[in-house]
ROBA-223233 format. One record per residue (C-alpha): x, y, z. Coordinates in nm, 3 decimals, padded with zeros to 5 digits. Example, Ala and Ser with C-alpha at 12.3 -4.5 7.8 and 13.67 -1.06 7.14 Angstrom:
<nodes>
NODE       xx       yy       zz
NODE   01.230  -00.450   00.780
NODE   01.367  -00.106   00.714
</nodes>
This chain:
<nodes>
NODE       xx       yy       zz
NODE   01.765   00.495   02.441
NODE   01.462   00.299   02.318
NODE   01.527  -00.040   02.152
NODE   01.380   00.086   01.823
NODE   01.620   00.383   01.816
NODE   01.913   00.156   01.899
NODE   01.819  -00.079   01.618
NODE   01.789   00.207   01.369
NODE   02.144   00.313   01.453
NODE   02.263  -00.032   01.347
NODE   02.124   00.005   00.996
NODE   01.808   00.005   00.790
NODE   01.504  -00.194   00.891
NODE   01.296  -00.395   00.647
NODE   00.926  -00.319   00.693
NODE   00.626  -00.521   00.587
NODE   00.426  -00.429   00.277
NODE   00.066  -00.341   00.215
NODE  -00.176  -00.537   00.432
NODE  -00.476  -00.452   00.213
NODE  -00.302  -00.564  -00.106
NODE  -00.202  -00.892   00.054
NODE  -00.555  -00.953   00.187
NODE  -00.699  -00.879  -00.156
NODE  -00.453  -01.124  -00.313
NODE  -00.580  -01.381  -00.061
NODE  -00.935  -01.345  -00.193
NODE  -01.082  -01.075   00.031
NODE  -01.312  -00.851  -00.173
NODE  -01.232  -00.481  -00.200
NODE  -01.565  -00.364  -00.055
NODE  -01.549  -00.495   00.303
NODE  -01.363  -00.326   00.584
NODE  -01.015  -00.478   00.602
NODE  -00.974  -00.355   00.960
NODE  -01.279  -00.554   01.073
NODE  -01.098  -00.872   00.967
NODE  -00.908  -00.838   01.297
NODE  -01.234  -00.947   01.461
NODE  -01.388  -01.173   01.197
NODE  -01.082  -01.345   01.048
NODE  -00.788  -01.290   01.283
NODE  -00.605  -01.601   01.158
NODE  -00.605  -01.464   00.805
NODE  -00.460  -01.132   00.925
NODE  -00.205  -01.313   01.141
NODE  -00.099  -01.528   00.846
NODE  -00.017  -01.213   00.650
NODE   00.199  -01.084   00.937
NODE   00.363  -01.426   00.967
NODE   00.452  -01.434   00.599
NODE   00.608  -01.089   00.613
NODE   00.815  -01.197   00.913
NODE   00.916  -01.520   00.738
NODE   01.059  -01.329   00.442
NODE   01.266  -01.107   00.670
NODE   01.054  -00.812   00.784
NODE   01.203  -00.645   01.092
NODE   00.889  -00.433   01.138
NODE   00.522  -00.519   01.097
NODE   00.228  -00.281   01.124
NODE  -00.106  -00.357   01.279
NODE  -00.402  -00.404   01.045
NODE  -00.559  -00.080   01.167
NODE  -00.489   00.177   00.893
NODE  -00.857   00.271   00.860
NODE  -00.972   00.179   01.210
NODE  -01.101   00.519   01.317
NODE  -01.463   00.599   01.394
NODE  -01.510   00.816   01.085
NODE  -01.394   00.555   00.835
NODE  -01.556   00.269   01.024
NODE  -01.891   00.452   01.023
NODE  -01.924   00.374   00.651
NODE  -01.944   00.006   00.752
NODE  -02.163   00.060   01.059
NODE  -01.862  -00.016   01.279
NODE  -01.786   00.324   01.433
NODE  -01.867   00.184   01.778
NODE  -01.613  -00.095   01.732
NODE  -01.302   00.117   01.674
NODE  -01.149   00.033   02.011
NODE  -01.211  -00.342   01.974
NODE  -01.072  -00.345   01.620
NODE  -00.757  -00.154   01.721
NODE  -00.701  -00.369   02.031
NODE  -00.748  -00.692   01.836
NODE  -00.525  -00.563   01.554
NODE  -00.244  -00.512   01.806
NODE  -00.300  -00.857   01.958
NODE  -00.295  -01.030   01.620
NODE   00.030  -00.861   01.515
NODE   00.190  -00.924   01.853
NODE   00.088  -01.291   01.845
NODE   00.240  -01.328   01.498
NODE   00.564  -01.179   01.626
NODE   00.573  -01.395   01.938
NODE   00.507  -01.715   01.746
NODE   00.782  -01.631   01.496
NODE   01.061  -01.644   01.753
NODE   01.220  -01.336   01.591
NODE   01.280  -00.993   01.738
NODE   01.034  -00.799   01.523
NODE   00.897  -00.456   01.602
NODE   00.520  -00.411   01.593
NODE   00.402  -00.063   01.500
NODE   00.048   00.067   01.512
NODE  -00.088   00.177   01.175
NODE  -00.295   00.493   01.181
NODE  -00.432   00.630   00.854
NODE  -00.622   00.948   00.768
NODE  -00.970   01.020   00.898
NODE  -01.126   00.977   00.557
NODE  -01.286   01.322   00.558
NODE  -01.154   01.660   00.455
NODE  -01.156   01.948   00.696
NODE  -01.242   02.302   00.589
NODE  -01.149   02.478   00.372
NODE  -01.118   02.169   00.146
NODE  -01.418   01.990   00.291
NODE  -01.714   02.039   00.520
NODE  -01.552   01.917   00.840
NODE  -01.475   02.173   01.106
NODE  -01.192   02.152   01.356
NODE  -01.384   02.089   01.673
NODE  -01.328   01.863   01.968
NODE  -01.534   01.599   01.787
NODE  -01.300   01.605   01.485
NODE  -00.978   01.594   01.682
NODE  -00.770   01.317   01.526
NODE  -00.811   01.033   01.766
NODE  -00.449   00.919   01.771
NODE  -00.465   00.874   02.146
NODE  -00.759   00.635   02.123
NODE  -00.593   00.372   01.901
NODE  -00.275   00.419   02.104
NODE  -00.469   00.332   02.422
NODE  -00.620   00.028   02.247
NODE  -00.279  -00.091   02.129
NODE  -00.133  -00.049   02.478
NODE  -00.427  -00.240   02.625
NODE  -00.351  -00.530   02.393
NODE   00.001  -00.547   02.535
NODE  -00.096  -00.522   02.900
NODE  -00.391  -00.764   02.894
NODE  -00.181  -01.044   02.754
NODE   00.169  -01.166   02.803
NODE   00.435  -00.899   02.839
NODE   00.596  -00.795   02.516
NODE   00.959  -00.886   02.472
NODE   01.194  -00.600   02.407
NODE   01.368  -00.641   02.071
NODE   01.743  -00.600   02.093
</nodes>
């Protein structure tokens, strides 16, 4: 059984809160891409993770909710999706490792930001396939290129 499943059997887990809300409260404007902060202000993002861990979060999510090529295109960052997702995983992992606590890090994956037909103009084609595997590969790369992740117990 996976460590996460074992831990869930022990009782409820306390998860972190909204990353975007916390970043906004820290003075980040609403217009920029919060996901890009993984690259431009990683210490700020890490400090949010660290604060959630300090108040007892058992689970933190990467700052990657909108880090898909369709949403990032609005900011001219569609070519940076992999880098943003990889760095988001590294930042969250580093916050966990520096905390000294057994905290689970989960990848955050939000909607594409476009409606598919019949509600919108998007068609279900290979191009529109939700790219869940791409962020997943980026998150895994962040684990394997750095120190091995500890297994929470």
